[in-house]
C-alpha positions as CSV (number, residue, x, y, z in Angstrom):
1,M,-32.4,-117.9,30.3
2,T,-34.7,-120.9,31.1
3,L,-34.6,-124.2,29.4
4,E,-38.1,-123.6,28.0
5,H,-37.1,-120.4,26.2
6,S,-37.6,-120.6,22.4
7,P,-35.4,-118.1,20.5
8,K,-37.3,-115.2,19.1
9,R,-36.8,-112.4,16.5
10,I,-37.3,-109.0,18.1
11,V,-37.4,-105.7,16.3
12,I,-36.1,-102.9,18.6
13,V,-37.0,-99.3,17.9
14,G,-35.0,-96.8,20.0
15,A,-32.1,-99.2,20.4
16,R,-29.6,-96.4,21.1
17,G,-31.4,-95.3,24.3
18,L,-30.8,-96.5,27.9
19,L,-33.5,-99.1,27.8
20,G,-33.0,-100.0,24.2
21,Q,-29.3,-100.9,24.6
22,A,-30.0,-102.9,27.8
23,V,-33.0,-104.8,26.4
24,S,-31.1,-105.6,23.2
25,A,-28.1,-106.9,25.1
26,A,-30.4,-109.1,27.3
27,L,-32.3,-110.5,24.4
28,R,-29.0,-111.5,22.6
29,A,-27.6,-113.0,25.8
30,R,-30.5,-115.4,26.0
31,G,-30.2,-116.4,22.4
32,D,-32.8,-114.1,20.6
33,T,-32.1,-112.3,17.4
34,V,-32.3,-108.5,17.6
35,I,-33.0,-106.4,14.6
36,A,-32.6,-102.7,15.4
37,T,-33.9,-99.7,13.4
38,S,-31.6,-96.7,13.2
39,R,-31.6,-93.3,11.4
40,T,-27.9,-93.9,10.5
41,S,-26.0,-96.7,8.9
42,Q,-23.8,-97.2,12.0
43,K,-24.3,-100.7,13.3
44,L,-25.5,-100.9,16.9
45,P,-23.2,-103.1,19.1
46,N,-26.1,-105.0,20.7
47,A,-28.0,-105.8,17.5
48,D,-27.6,-108.7,15.1
49,S,-28.5,-106.4,12.2
50,T,-29.5,-102.8,11.8
51,V,-32.2,-101.5,9.4
52,L,-32.2,-97.9,8.3
53,W,-35.4,-96.1,9.2
54,N,-36.2,-92.4,9.7
55,P,-39.7,-92.2,11.2
56,Q,-40.0,-88.5,10.4
57,E,-39.8,-89.3,6.6
58,E,-40.5,-92.9,5.9
59,S,-43.0,-95.6,6.6
60,F,-42.1,-98.4,8.9
61,P,-40.1,-101.1,7.0
62,A,-43.0,-103.6,6.6
63,D,-40.6,-106.4,5.4
64,L,-39.5,-106.8,9.0
65,L,-43.0,-107.9,10.1
66,P,-43.3,-111.4,8.6
67,T,-40.4,-112.9,10.6
68,A,-40.8,-110.8,13.8
69,D,-42.2,-112.2,17.0
70,A,-42.5,-108.8,18.6
71,I,-41.7,-105.1,18.0
72,C,-40.3,-103.4,21.1
73,N,-40.7,-99.6,20.6
74,L,-38.6,-97.7,23.1
75,A,-38.1,-94.5,21.1
76,G,-38.6,-91.1,22.4
77,E,-36.8,-87.7,22.8
78,P,-35.3,-87.5,26.3
79,L,-37.5,-85.5,28.7
80,A,-34.4,-84.0,30.5
81,P,-32.3,-81.9,30.9
82,K,-33.5,-79.5,28.2
83,R,-36.2,-76.9,29.0
84,W,-39.6,-77.7,27.6
85,T,-39.8,-74.9,25.1
86,V,-42.6,-75.0,22.5
87,E,-40.1,-76.7,20.0
88,Q,-38.9,-79.2,22.6
89,K,-42.5,-80.1,23.5
90,R,-43.1,-80.7,19.8
91,K,-40.0,-83.0,19.6
92,I,-41.1,-84.9,22.8
93,R,-44.6,-85.5,21.3
94,A,-43.6,-86.3,17.7
95,S,-40.7,-88.7,18.6
96,R,-43.2,-90.8,20.6
97,I,-46.5,-90.6,18.8
98,L,-45.4,-90.3,15.1
99,T,-43.0,-93.2,15.5
100,T,-45.7,-95.3,17.1
101,H,-48.2,-94.3,14.5
102,K,-45.8,-95.4,11.7
103,I,-45.5,-98.8,13.4
104,T,-49.2,-99.3,13.8
105,D,-49.9,-98.2,10.3
106,A,-47.6,-101.0,9.1
107,L,-49.4,-103.5,11.3
108,R,-52.8,-102.4,9.9
109,A,-51.7,-102.7,6.3
110,G,-50.1,-106.1,6.5
111,P,-51.2,-109.7,7.2
112,H,-48.5,-110.2,9.9
113,H,-49.3,-109.0,13.4
114,P,-46.4,-109.5,15.9
115,A,-46.8,-108.3,19.4
116,L,-46.1,-104.6,20.1
117,V,-44.4,-103.8,23.4
118,N,-44.5,-100.0,23.4
119,A,-43.0,-97.5,25.8
120,S,-45.1,-95.1,27.9
121,A,-44.4,-93.4,31.2
122,I,-45.8,-92.9,34.7
123,G,-46.4,-89.3,33.5
124,Y,-49.7,-90.8,32.4
125,Y,-51.0,-90.6,35.9
126,P,-52.2,-87.5,37.8
127,V,-49.8,-85.8,40.2
128,T,-50.8,-87.1,43.6
129,D,-49.5,-88.5,46.9
130,A,-52.1,-91.3,46.7
131,L,-51.0,-94.7,45.5
132,V,-52.3,-95.3,42.0
133,D,-52.4,-98.3,39.8
134,T,-53.3,-99.2,36.2
135,E,-57.0,-98.7,36.9
136,S,-56.5,-95.1,37.8
137,P,-57.5,-92.3,35.4
138,A,-55.0,-90.2,33.4
139,G,-53.7,-86.9,34.5
140,T,-54.3,-83.6,32.7
141,D,-50.9,-82.0,32.3
142,F,-48.5,-82.0,29.3
143,L,-46.9,-85.4,30.0
144,A,-50.2,-87.0,30.7
145,D,-51.6,-85.7,27.5
146,V,-48.6,-87.1,25.6
147,C,-48.9,-90.5,27.3
148,V,-52.6,-90.8,26.6
149,E,-52.2,-90.1,22.9
150,W,-49.1,-92.3,22.8
151,E,-50.8,-95.3,24.4
152,R,-54.0,-94.8,22.3
153,T,-51.8,-94.8,19.1
154,A,-50.1,-98.1,20.2
155,R,-53.3,-99.8,21.3
156,A,-54.9,-99.2,17.9
157,A,-52.8,-102.2,16.8
158,E,-55.0,-104.4,19.0
159,A,-57.8,-104.0,16.4
160,Y,-55.4,-105.3,13.8
161,G,-54.6,-108.5,15.6
162,S,-51.5,-107.6,17.6
163,R,-51.1,-108.1,21.3
164,V,-50.1,-104.7,22.8
165,V,-48.4,-103.9,26.1
166,V,-47.7,-100.3,27.1
167,L,-44.8,-99.8,29.5
168,R,-45.6,-97.1,32.0
169,T,-42.0,-96.6,33.1
170,G,-40.8,-94.8,36.3
171,I,-37.3,-93.4,36.9
172,V,-34.8,-96.0,35.8
173,L,-31.8,-96.3,38.0
174,D,-28.6,-97.1,36.1
175,R,-25.0,-96.5,37.1
176,E,-23.8,-94.8,34.0
177,A,-26.7,-93.4,31.9
178,G,-30.1,-91.7,32.3
179,V,-31.1,-89.4,35.1
180,F,-29.7,-91.3,38.0
181,P,-26.0,-90.2,37.7
182,L,-27.2,-86.6,37.6
183,M,-29.3,-87.2,40.7
184,M,-26.3,-88.6,42.5
185,L,-23.8,-85.9,41.5
186,P,-24.7,-83.3,44.1
187,I,-24.6,-85.9,46.8
188,K,-21.2,-87.2,45.7
189,L,-20.0,-83.6,45.8
190,G,-21.3,-83.2,49.3
191,V,-23.9,-80.6,48.4
192,G,-27.0,-82.8,48.2
193,G,-30.3,-82.5,50.0
194,R,-34.0,-82.5,49.5
195,L,-35.5,-81.0,46.3
196,G,-38.4,-78.7,47.0
197,S,-40.4,-80.0,50.0
198,G,-38.8,-83.4,49.7
199,K,-42.2,-85.0,50.3
200,Q,-42.9,-85.8,46.6
201,W,-43.0,-89.5,45.8
202,V,-40.4,-91.0,43.5
203,S,-41.4,-94.2,41.7
204,W,-38.2,-95.8,40.6
205,I,-37.0,-99.1,39.1
206,H,-33.5,-100.7,38.9
207,I,-32.3,-101.1,35.3
208,D,-32.1,-104.9,35.6
209,D,-35.7,-105.1,36.7
210,A,-36.9,-102.7,34.0
211,V,-35.2,-105.0,31.4
212,G,-36.6,-108.1,33.1
213,L,-40.2,-106.8,33.0
214,I,-39.8,-105.8,29.3
215,L,-38.6,-109.3,28.4
216,Y,-41.5,-110.7,30.5
217,A,-43.9,-108.5,28.5
218,I,-42.4,-109.8,25.2
219,D,-42.7,-113.4,26.3
220,T,-46.1,-113.5,28.1
221,Q,-48.8,-114.1,25.6
222,S,-51.6,-113.5,28.1
223,L,-50.2,-110.1,29.1
224,H,-51.7,-107.0,27.4
225,G,-52.5,-103.4,28.2
226,P,-50.7,-101.2,30.7
227,L,-47.8,-102.5,32.7
228,N,-46.2,-100.3,35.4
229,L,-42.4,-100.5,35.3
230,V,-41.8,-99.5,38.9
231,A,-40.4,-101.2,42.0
232,P,-42.6,-102.3,44.9
233,E,-41.2,-99.6,47.1
234,P,-41.8,-96.0,46.0
235,M,-40.0,-93.5,48.2
236,Q,-40.4,-89.8,49.1
237,Q,-37.6,-87.7,47.7
238,E,-36.0,-86.7,50.9
239,P,-35.6,-90.2,52.4
240,F,-34.5,-91.3,48.9
241,T,-31.7,-88.7,49.0
242,R,-30.8,-89.6,52.6
243,A,-30.5,-93.3,51.7
244,A,-28.2,-92.6,48.8
245,A,-26.1,-90.2,50.9
246,R,-25.7,-92.8,53.6
247,I,-24.4,-95.4,51.2
248,L,-22.1,-92.9,49.6
249,H,-20.9,-91.7,53.0
250,R,-21.8,-88.1,52.2
251,P,-23.9,-85.5,53.9
252,A,-27.3,-84.6,52.5
253,F,-28.5,-81.4,54.3
254,I,-28.5,-78.7,51.7
255,P,-32.0,-78.2,50.4
256,T,-32.8,-76.8,46.9
257,P,-35.9,-74.6,47.0
258,S,-38.7,-75.3,44.5
259,V,-38.6,-71.8,43.3
260,F,-34.9,-72.2,42.3
261,I,-35.6,-75.4,40.4
262,T,-38.5,-73.9,38.6
263,T,-36.6,-70.8,37.7
264,V,-33.7,-72.8,36.2
265,L,-35.6,-75.6,34.5
266,G,-39.0,-74.1,33.8
267,E,-41.8,-76.7,33.2
268,T,-39.1,-79.4,33.0
269,S,-38.9,-79.0,36.8
270,T,-42.1,-81.1,37.1
271,L,-39.9,-84.2,36.6
272,L,-38.2,-83.4,40.0
273,L,-41.0,-81.8,41.9
274,D,-44.2,-83.6,40.9
275,S,-45.3,-86.5,43.1
276,H,-46.0,-89.9,41.5
277,R,-46.7,-92.8,43.8
278,I,-47.2,-95.8,41.5
279,A,-48.1,-99.4,42.4
280,A,-45.8,-102.1,41.1
281,P,-47.4,-104.8,38.9
282,Q,-49.8,-107.2,40.6
283,G,-50.8,-110.7,39.6
284,I,-47.9,-111.5,37.4
285,R,-45.2,-114.1,37.7
286,F,-42.2,-111.8,38.0
287,R,-39.6,-111.7,40.8
288,F,-37.9,-108.3,41.3
289,R,-34.2,-108.6,41.9
290,F,-34.2,-105.2,43.6
291,P,-37.6,-104.7,45.3
292,T,-36.3,-102.2,47.9
293,L,-34.6,-98.9,47.4
294,E,-31.8,-100.0,49.8
295,S,-31.0,-103.1,47.7
296,A,-31.0,-101.0,44.5
297,L,-28.9,-98.2,45.8
298,T,-26.4,-100.6,47.4
299,D,-26.0,-102.4,44.0
300,L,-25.6,-99.2,42.1
301,L,-23.5,-97.1,44.5
302,T,-21.2,-99.5,46.3
303,P,-17.8,-99.9,44.4
304,G,-17.3,-103.4,43.3
305,H,-20.7,-104.5,44.4
306,R,-22.8,-106.6,42.1
307,E,-25.7,-109.0,42.8
308,D,-25.5,-112.4,41.2
309,V,-27.6,-112.6,38.1
310,A,-30.9,-114.2,38.8
311,S,-31.6,-117.4,36.9
């Protein structure tokens, strides 16, 4: 926390998720007040208060708006590990777009217009080995369609007077939660190796930098529109695996063919096999703590290792 920081009141939607928990903890650590929404009455450990809200059945609680500096909407049905059946696709879409729609409806109806920092994903972009940035067009597959509608719903709040940032988030690397521990399990067991061709690009970000960028988005009044939550060093999947195996002192020579992954996971396999090479944010005053894959993996995989928290 810097001396210039003025405490804020932030509403967190999706506070039970990986990013929601981490962002809530970081906000409270720097002196902000966190109001979390939840479908249950169970108080969230990283929130100052919890407000009951079921987006499937209720309007967004508009009484939160007058005192909020920002709404940070990180809600969404996890993309993995379930197969993308018709019903699961419905849940993925509804949990993102319906929730966001309820928030923007409340912003449209009321006189108070806090900033909206809204989740999105790098699935917005087309599958390609080329480096793409926020000026690139959207893809045309299922995830891209979801992200386009998701972002369109969030950015509708701009017309009502809210500053809107959409967070196109890559693969978040965290020690204990999310997809990273699952990615590392075969390597730790000594049966890791490339997935498919191993040439597909992985656009990743360390959890600490993801949280840092979200706080930057909340604080920076001049920032609006899409923001890529990815590190400056995307990596192809095979060297990504080799780097992790080297740090873990494990072999990484057993490939998993694409056809096997597709057979087991169905369309969900695109999360592992599709190539997304995304450019990190440009022209912003943000310093990555873990700009290289080596630094991120060393921090996450070396027992007892922990970088000093950046001031």
